[in-house]
C-alpha positions in Angstrom: 61.3 81.7 -44.7 62.6 84.7 -42.9 61.2 83.4 -39.6 63.0 80.0 -40.2 66.3 81.7 -41.0 66.0 83.9 -37.9 65.2 80.8 -35.8 68.1 78.9 -37.3 70.5 81.7 -36.5 69.3 81.9 -32.9 69.6 78.1 -32.6 73.2 78.4 -33.8 74.0 81.1 -31.3 72.5 79.6 -28.2 75.2 76.8 -27.8 77.9 79.5 -27.7 76.1 81.7 -25.3 75.9 78.7 -22.9 79.7 78.8 -22.7 79.2 82.1 -20.7 77.4 80.2 -17.9 80.4 79.9 -15.6 81.8 83.5 -16.2 78.3 85.0 -15.5 77.4 82.7 -12.5 80.8 83.3 -10.9 80.5 87.0 -11.4 77.1 87.0 -9.8 78.5 85.3 -6.7 81.5 87.6 -6.6 79.2 90.6 -6.6 77.0 89.1 -3.9 80.0 88.7 -1.6 81.3 92.2 -2.5 78.1 94.0 -1.8 77.4 92.0 1.4 80.9 92.2 2.9 82.0 95.7 1.8 78.7 97.5 1.3 79.8 98.9 -2.1 80.1 98.0 -5.7 81.5 101.0 -7.6 85.2 101.0 -6.9 88.3 99.9 -8.8 87.6 96.3 -7.9 84.7 96.5 -10.4 87.3 96.6 -13.2 89.6 93.8 -12.0 87.1 91.4 -10.5 85.1 90.8 -13.7 88.3 90.2 -15.8 89.7 87.6 -13.4 86.3 86.0 -12.9 85.7 85.7 -16.6 89.2 84.1 -17.0 88.4 81.5 -14.3 84.8 81.0 -15.6 86.1 80.3 -19.1 88.6 77.8 -17.6 85.7 76.1 -15.9 83.8 76.0 -19.2 86.9 74.5 -20.8 87.0 71.7 -18.2 83.4 70.9 -18.8 83.9 71.0 -22.6 86.5 68.2 -22.3 83.9 65.8 -21.0 81.5 63.8 -23.2 78.2 65.5 -23.7 76.4 63.2 -21.3 78.8 64.0 -18.5 79.2 67.8 -18.9 76.2 68.5 -16.7 77.8 66.4 -13.9 81.1 68.2 -14.3 79.3 71.6 -14.2 77.4 70.6 -11.1 80.6 69.6 -9.3 82.4 72.8 -10.2 79.5 75.0 -9.4 78.9 73.1 -6.1 82.5 73.5 -5.0 82.8 77.1 -5.9 79.4 77.9 -4.3 80.6 76.1 -1.1 83.7 78.2 -1.0 81.7 81.5 -1.5 79.4 80.5 1.3 82.2 79.5 3.7 83.9 82.9 3.1 80.6 84.7 3.6 79.9 83.1 6.9 83.5 83.4 8.0 83.5 87.1 7.2 80.2 87.5 9.0 81.8 86.2 12.2 85.4 87.4 12.0 85.2 90.4 9.6 88.0 88.9 7.5 88.3 86.0 5.1 89.4 82.4 5.7 92.9 81.5 4.5 93.9 78.0 3.3 96.3 77.5 6.2 93.5 77.9 8.7 91.4 75.2 7.0 93.7 72.7 8.7 92.3 73.9 12.0 88.7 73.3 11.0 88.4 70.4 13.5 89.3 72.7 16.4 87.0 75.4 15.1 84.0 73.0 15.3 84.1 73.6 19.1 82.5 76.9 18.2 79.6 75.4 16.3 77.2 77.8 18.0 79.1 80.8 16.5 79.0 79.2 13.1 75.2 78.7 13.3 74.9 82.3 14.4 76.9 83.4 11.4 74.8 81.4 9.0 71.6 82.9 10.4 73.0 86.4 10.1 74.1 85.9 6.5 71.0 84.0 5.4 70.1 86.5 2.6 73.4 86.5 0.8 73.7 82.8 1.3 70.4 82.2 -0.5 71.6 84.5 -3.3 74.8 82.5 -3.6 72.8 79.3 -4.0 71.0 80.7 -7.1 73.5 79.3 -9.7 73.4 75.7 -8.4 69.6 75.8 -8.3 69.4 77.1 -11.9 71.9 74.5 -13.0 70.2 71.6 -11.3 66.9 72.5 -13.0 68.0 73.5 -16.5 71.6 72.3 -16.7 71.1 68.7 -18.0 69.2 69.9 -21.1 71.5 72.9 -21.7 74.6 70.7 -21.5 73.4 68.8 -24.6 73.3 72.0 -26.6 76.9 73.0 -26.1 79.1 73.1 -29.2 81.2 70.1 -30.1 84.1 69.3 -27.7 87.0 70.5 -29.8 85.3 73.8 -30.8 84.1 74.5 -27.3 87.5 73.7 -25.8 89.3 76.0 -28.3 86.9 78.9 -27.7 86.9 78.7 -23.9 90.6 78.1 -23.7 91.2 81.2 -25.8 88.8 83.3 -23.8 90.3 82.2 -20.5 93.9 83.0 -21.7 92.7 86.3 -23.1 90.8 87.5 -20.0 93.7 86.4 -17.7 96.2 88.3 -19.9 94.1 91.5 -20.0 93.5 91.3 -16.2 97.2 90.9 -15.3 98.2 93.6 -17.8 95.6 95.9 -16.3 96.9 95.2 -12.8 100.5 95.5 -13.9 99.8 99.0 -15.3 97.9 100.1 -12.2 100.4 102.3 -10.4 98.2 105.0 -9.1 97.0 105.3 -5.5 98.8 105.0 -2.2 98.5 101.2 -2.2 98.3 100.0 -5.8 96.5 96.9 -7.2 99.9 96.0 -8.7 101.4 95.8 -5.2 98.5 93.8 -3.9 98.5 91.3 -6.7 102.3 90.7 -7.2 104.0 91.7 -4.0 101.8 91.1 -1.0 98.8 89.1 0.3 96.2 91.2 2.1 93.0 89.0 2.2 90.4 91.8 2.6 91.9 94.1 0.1 92.5 91.2 -2.3 88.8 90.1 -2.2 87.8 93.7 -2.6 90.0 94.3 -5.6 90.2 90.9 -7.3 87.4 88.7 -6.0 87.1 85.7 -3.8 88.3 83.1 -6.3 91.4 85.1 -7.4 92.2 85.6 -3.7 92.1 81.8 -3.3 94.7 81.5 -6.0 96.9 84.2 -4.5 96.5 82.5 -1.1 97.6 79.2 -2.6 100.6 80.9 -4.3 101.9 82.5 -1.2 101.4 79.3 0.8 103.1 77.0 -1.7 105.6 79.4 -3.3 106.5 82.2 -0.8 108.6 84.9 -2.5 112.2 84.8 -1.4 112.8 88.5 -2.1 109.4 90.3 -2.2 109.2 94.0 -2.9 107.8 96.1 -0.1 107.0 99.3 -1.9 104.4 99.8 -4.6 106.1 100.6 -7.8 109.6 99.6 -6.7 111.6 96.5 -7.6 114.0 96.4 -4.6 113.4 97.0 -0.9 114.0 100.5 0.3 117.1 101.0 2.5 115.7 103.7 4.8 112.6 104.1 6.8 110.8 106.9 8.6 113.0 109.8 7.3 110.2 112.1 6.5 107.8 111.3 9.4 107.2 114.2 11.8 107.9 113.9 15.4 105.0 113.1 17.8 103.1 116.2 18.9 104.0 116.2 22.6 105.2 114.0 25.5 102.4 112.3 27.4 100.8 114.6 29.9 100.4 113.6 33.5 98.4 114.9 36.5 101.2 114.0 38.8 104.4 115.6 37.5 105.7 117.2 34.3 107.5 114.3 32.6 110.1 116.8 31.3 111.2 117.4 34.9 111.2 114.0 36.5 112.1 113.4 40.1 114.8 111.0 39.1 117.4 111.5 36.3 116.1 110.9 32.8 117.7 108.0 31.0 119.5 109.0 27.9 120.4 107.3 24.6 118.5 104.9 22.4 116.9 101.6 23.2 119.4 99.6 21.1 121.7 96.7 21.5 125.3 96.3 20.3 124.5 95.0 16.9 126.6 96.0 13.8 124.0 95.4 11.1 126.3 96.8 8.4 129.0 94.2 9.2 126.4 91.5 9.4 125.0 92.4 6.0 128.5 92.4 4.5 129.4 89.1 6.1 126.6 86.9 4.6 125.9 85.5 1.2 122.2 85.0 1.9 120.6 87.9 0.0 117.4 87.8 2.1 119.2 87.9 5.4 121.5 90.6 4.1 118.5 92.7 3.1 117.0 92.2 6.6 120.2 93.4 8.2 120.2 96.5 6.1 116.6 97.2 6.8 116.8 96.8 10.6 120.0 98.7 10.7 118.4 101.7 8.9 115.4 101.9 11.2 115.2 104.8 13.6 115.3 103.5 17.2 113.2 104.9 20.0 114.9 106.9 22.7 115.0 106.3 26.4 112.8 108.7 28.3 111.5 109.8 31.7 109.7 106.5 32.1 112.7 104.2 31.3 113.1 101.8 34.2 110.1 103.1 36.1 108.9 99.6 36.9 112.4 97.9 37.1 112.4 94.9 39.5 108.6 94.8 39.8 106.4 91.9 39.1 104.4 91.9 35.8 101.0 90.3 35.1 100.2 90.5 31.4 96.7 89.6 30.3 95.2 89.1 26.8 91.5 89.3 27.5 89.1 87.6 25.2 86.7 90.1 23.5 87.6 92.9 25.9 86.9 96.5 24.7 86.4 100.0 26.0 82.7 99.2 26.3 83.5 96.6 29.0 84.7 99.3 31.3 81.9 100.6 33.5 82.0 102.2 36.9 79.0 100.3 38.2 79.1 96.9 36.4 82.9 96.4 36.2 84.3 98.5 39.0 87.8 96.8 39.1 88.3 97.3 35.3 87.2 100.9 35.8 89.6 101.4 38.6 92.6 99.9 36.7 91.7 101.7 33.5 91.5 105.1 35.1 94.1 105.2 37.9 97.3 104.0 36.0 98.4 105.0 32.6 95.4 106.1 30.6 95.8 105.7 26.9 93.0 107.7 25.3 93.7 106.7 21.7 94.6 103.0 22.0 93.6 100.7 19.2 93.1 96.9 19.1 93.2 95.9 15.4 91.5 92.7 14.3 94.0 90.4 12.5 93.4 87.3 10.3 93.4 84.6 12.9 91.5 86.6 15.4 92.5 85.6 19.0 95.8 83.9 18.1 97.1 86.8 16.0 95.9 89.2 18.7 98.1 87.3 21.1 101.0 87.3 18.6 100.9 91.1 18.2 100.8 91.9 21.9 103.5 89.3 22.8 106.0 89.8 19.9 105.4 93.3 18.6 105.4 91.8 15.1 102.7 91.8 12.5 101.2 88.4 11.9 101.7 86.8 8.5 98.4 86.3 6.6 97.8 82.7 5.6 99.5 81.0 8.6 99.2 80.7 12.3 102.0 83.0 13.1 102.2 82.3 16.9 102.3 78.5 16.2 104.9 79.0 13.4 107.1 81.0 15.9 107.2 77.9 18.2 110.4 76.7 16.6 112.0 80.2 16.4 114.1 82.1 18.9 111.5 84.6 20.3 114.2 86.6 22.0 112.2 89.6 22.9 109.0 87.9 24.2 108.6 89.0 27.8 108.7 85.4 29.1 112.2 85.0 27.7 113.3 88.5 28.7 112.2 88.2 32.3 113.6 84.6 32.5 117.0 86.1 31.7 116.4 88.4 34.7 115.8 85.3 36.9 112.1 85.9 37.2 109.7 83.0 37.6 107.6 83.0 34.4 104.3 81.2 34.0 101.4 81.3 31.5 97.8 80.1 31.8 94.8 79.7 29.6 91.4 78.5 30.9 90.3 76.8 27.7 91.7 73.7 25.9 95.5 73.8 26.6 96.6 72.9 23.0 94.0 74.9 21.1 95.8 76.8 18.4 98.9 74.8 19.5 99.6 77.0 22.5 101.4 74.1 24.0 104.1 74.8 21.4 104.1 78.6 21.2 103.8 79.6 24.9 106.7 77.5 26.3 108.8 78.8 23.4 108.0 82.4 24.6 109.6 81.5 27.9 106.7 80.3 30.0 105.9 77.3 32.1 102.5 76.8 30.6 99.3 75.3 31.9 95.8 75.1 30.3 92.6 73.3 30.7 93.4 69.6 30.3 97.1 70.1 31.1 97.8 71.2 34.7 95.0 73.7 35.1 91.9 72.4 36.9 88.9 74.5 36.3 85.3 73.5 35.6 84.6 72.7 32.0 81.8 75.1 30.8 81.4 77.2 27.8 83.2 79.5 28.2 85.2 78.7 31.3 85.5 81.1 34.3 88.3 83.7 34.5 87.5 84.1 38.2 88.1 80.4 38.8 91.4 80.5 36.9 92.6 83.4 39.1 91.6 81.6 42.3 93.4 78.5 41.2 96.6 80.0 39.7 97.6 83.0 41.8 98.7 81.0 44.8 101.1 79.1 42.5 103.3 82.1 41.8 102.5 84.9 44.3 105.2 83.8 46.6 107.9 83.6 43.9 108.6 87.3 43.5 109.9 88.6 41.2 107.5 86.9 38.9 106.0 87.5 35.4 102.7 85.8 34.6 100.8 85.7 31.3 97.1 85.0 31.0 94.9 84.3 28.0 91.3 84.5 29.3 88.2 83.1 27.7 85.2 84.2 29.7 84.5 87.1 27.3 84.2 84.8 24.2 81.2 85.0 21.9 78.4 84.0 21.3 76.8 86.8 23.3 73.5 85.3 24.4 72.3 84.1 27.8 71.5 80.6 26.7 74.8 79.9 24.8 77.3 81.6 27.2 77.6 80.3 30.7 79.4 83.4 31.9 76.8 85.7 30.5 74.1 83.6 32.1 76.0 83.7 35.4 75.7 87.5 35.5 72.3 87.8 33.7 70.4 89.3 36.6 73.1 92.0 37.2 72.5 93.4 33.7 68.7 92.9 33.5 68.0 96.6 34.2 70.0 97.8 31.2 67.9 99.3 28.3 69.8 97.2 25.7 69.1 94.1 23.6 70.1 90.7 24.7 73.4 90.6 22.8 74.7 93.8 24.3 73.7 92.9 27.8 75.1 89.4 27.4 78.5 90.9 26.3 78.6 93.1 29.4 77.6 90.2 31.6 80.4 87.9 30.4 82.9 90.7 30.8 81.8 91.0 34.4 83.5 87.6 35.0 86.8 89.1 33.9 86.2 92.0 36.3 85.6 89.6 39.2 88.7 87.7 38.2 90.8 90.9 38.5 89.1 91.8 41.8 90.3 88.4 43.1 93.8 88.9 41.7 94.2 92.3 43.4 92.9 90.8 46.7 95.4 87.9 46.6 98.3 90.2 45.7 97.4 92.5 48.6 97.1 89.6 51.0 100.6 88.4 49.9 102.1 91.9 50.3 102.8 92.1 46.5 100.1 94.6 45.4 102.3 97.7 45.4 105.1 95.8 43.8 103.1 94.4 40.8 102.2 95.9 37.4 99.1 94.7 35.6 98.9 95.1 31.8 95.8 94.1 30.0 94.6 94.4 26.4 92.2 92.6 24.2 92.8 90.0 21.5 90.3 91.8 19.3 87.1 93.8 19.6 83.9 91.8 20.2 83.3 91.0 16.6 80.5 88.6 17.6 78.2 91.6 18.0 76.3 93.3 15.2 76.8 97.0 14.6 73.4 97.7 16.2 74.6 96.0 19.5 77.9 97.9 19.3 75.9 101.1 18.9 73.9 100.3 22.0 77.1 99.7 24.0 78.4 103.0 22.6 75.6 105.0 24.2 73.5 105.1 21.1 76.2 106.7 18.9 76.8 104.7 15.7 80.1 103.0 15.7 82.4 103.6 12.7 83.3 100.1 11.5 86.4 101.2 9.6 88.5 102.7 12.5 86.6 103.5 15.7 85.4 99.9 16.2 89.1 99.1 17.0 89.4 102.0 19.5 89.8 100.2 22.8 91.4 100.3 26.3 94.9 99.3 27.3 95.2 98.9 31.0 98.7 99.6 32.4 98.5 99.9 36.2 100.9 99.6 39.1 99.9 99.3 42.7 102.2 102.1 43.8 101.0 104.7 41.2 99.5 107.7 43.1 98.0 109.6 40.1 97.1 108.6 36.6 99.3 109.4 33.6 97.1 110.4 30.6 98.5 109.7 27.2 96.6 111.0 24.1 99.0 109.7 21.5 97.6 107.2 19.0 99.0 103.7 19.8 98.0 100.0 19.5 98.6 96.5 20.8 101.7 96.4 18.5 103.3 98.9 20.9 102.8 96.9 24.2 106.0 94.9 24.1 108.4 97.8 23.5 106.5 100.0 26.0 106.8 97.4 28.8 110.4 96.6 27.9 111.3 100.3 28.4 109.3 100.7 31.6 111.0 97.6 33.1 114.4 98.8 32.0 115.0 95.6 30.0 117.7 95.4 27.4 116.1 95.3 24.0 116.6 96.7 20.5 113.7 98.9 19.4 114.8 98.6 15.8 113.9 94.9 15.8 110.3 95.4 16.9 107.5 96.8 14.7 105.8 98.6 17.5 107.1 101.7 19.3 107.5 102.7 23.0 104.3 104.7 23.4 105.9 106.9 26.1 108.8 107.9 23.8 108.9 110.8 21.3 108.6 108.4 18.4 105.9 109.4 15.8 102.6 107.7 16.3 101.7 104.9 13.9 98.7 102.5 14.3 98.5 99.8 11.7 95.4 97.8 10.7 95.4 94.4 9.0 94.5 95.8 5.6 97.4 98.3 5.6 95.2 101.2 6.7 96.8 103.3 9.3 96.4 106.1 11.9 99.0 108.8 12.7 99.2 112.1 14.5 98.2 113.8 11.3 95.3 111.7 10.0 93.9 108.3 8.8 94.5 106.3 5.7 91.7 104.0 4.6 93.3 101.4 2.4 90.0 100.0 1.1 89.0 103.4 -0.3 92.7 104.4 -0.9 92.0 107.8 0.8 94.1 109.7 3.4 92.0 112.0 5.6 94.0 114.6 7.5 93.0 115.5 11.1 91.2 118.9 11.4 93.8 121.6 11.3 96.7 119.2 10.5 99.4 120.4 8.1 100.3 117.4 6.0 103.5 117.4 4.0 103.4 116.5 0.3 103.8 112.8 -0.2 103.2 112.1 3.5 100.6 109.4 3.0 102.6 107.5 0.4 105.7 107.6 2.7 103.7 106.3 5.6 102.3 103.6 3.4 105.8 102.6 2.4 106.8 102.2 6.0 103.7 100.2 6.7 104.3 97.9 3.8 107.9 97.4 5.1 106.5 96.5 8.5 104.3 93.8 7.0 107.0 92.4 4.8 109.8 92.3 7.3 107.6 90.9 10.1 106.9 88.1 7.7 110.6 87.6 7.1 111.4 87.6 10.8 109.0 84.7 11.2 110.0 82.8 8.1 113.8 83.2 8.5 113.9 82.9 12.3 115.8 86.2 12.2 116.2 86.5 16.0 117.8 83.1 15.8 120.2 84.4 13.2 121.2 87.3 15.5 121.2 85.6 18.9 121.5 81.9 18.2 118.9 79.1 17.8 116.7 78.6 20.8 
């Protein structure tokens, strides 16, 4: 009798335990992604992720409970299948790009299929976590049909799961709302911002999907920019220390230039206070107040150094400091070491990899997560893009890309930046390979503009694109024999081999400029779109001379080439800087009229404090590094850090993200200078 009673009680409990299937299976998948992508489990995300996951899992259980008993298993299979697919897509995407797929980019899936080899490589690399993610659908397919019949009656199951979902969601949001500790708080991440990597780390993949949908469908009109505050701050940078020292040079002391030093700030005649008072639009008024409060960068010994010269600006696919080698890439080595030498230059990886890398270098604005920012800017007034700036100076302005001309909608964004644009399939005739040849592009295009001085030309190259193998990369295969002697694996050697095509392209460029008599009158600026994320850490370590690469910060440490044909000695700059600083630095060097308050980067050669910003709101300054994932600021050895310094810098960084987004969404330069 006791045995029967016990069995009866167990039989009565089992149906209710089955209601936990979705909460537990989703939590399993969340933990698989978290451990695989971030390499850790025990952090504050372990509090919030289960709460949000149990809320969603209970909601899934509620949906299934609403179906008749014979159809519950089918509903469960559909929901589990869809969620599993999304977890797997995000895992593969992170494996390739080291960030997470946002809903806006799903619309470009057709174009992305051009890179099917990269996708297959990502699937192979993530095979183990992908198998772990499949476990719930396998279990459900085997045992689910029988288990579905054991669930409680429809009304009772719906009431229980509905109550659980609401309760878990309420507890999760309350916990997040009360979390005000740390430099960047969970409250800020959930309610006021959208940072995909930090969101997944703190709240999970599925909650991030909801936040992504929220910001895409219902963007906040007046978002906060500072954790713990309800209104945007009205000042910025007031407590940041000055940069340690002016750039040092082997040629002359920059404090005693041969020509008079320009004085004053790099600003335009804009009365932001009057503009703020004269508009009824609260968002625009807040923007006027914010930009009016920013500290401008000062003119300096290098202001106008390149005035009147030609400029060739290059965003080089997958370029990095490891591509600069005296023997393998002698032209890159020459350019990187005989012009301005930026010893602490960083190339952050943004959400839409190449496109966002271009956007940062060309606009000095931070991309908006969840959209294609450069494409979205195609209908805005991009007043400070160099194509538009130089066109106002009566330069000829052209842009070229040696892959599909309208990929990422460059046919819209690049003409809007002020360029006569050609790409493969639209005015640029190069051989169709994968990837295409940078050398061939230079041979075809330079004759089009070299006689039109003064000229400004922009290139987006493609020869350095992943996948880094000799069979799947025509440029790597082309130079295979030249790297055969290297004691490295195939991936590292293939990377160097395809970067050799960029080197040969630059060699051709210099030769053609010299033959046209324009070499000494031309400036070449080159930076990457992103680091070579198609390489595993082991291959990066090989390229790094056997020293393990830190994947949090040092993986972004790169090379920015800034070289002029008439420079006699290199100018060495040890100040931390990034691709966000390229536009203001070039604008100052060419003596262009621009307002430094309206750009998020800073003239590297000015005395403005150093600030390097990464996509997850981590940052590097003269005094140390802030790791947003760990919420830890680490001072540099011997640095004296003022109290509250990290929080103040984080506030500035949050402002930069928020107001970059508003510039894009509100066409703010169009408000100031007229619609384009």
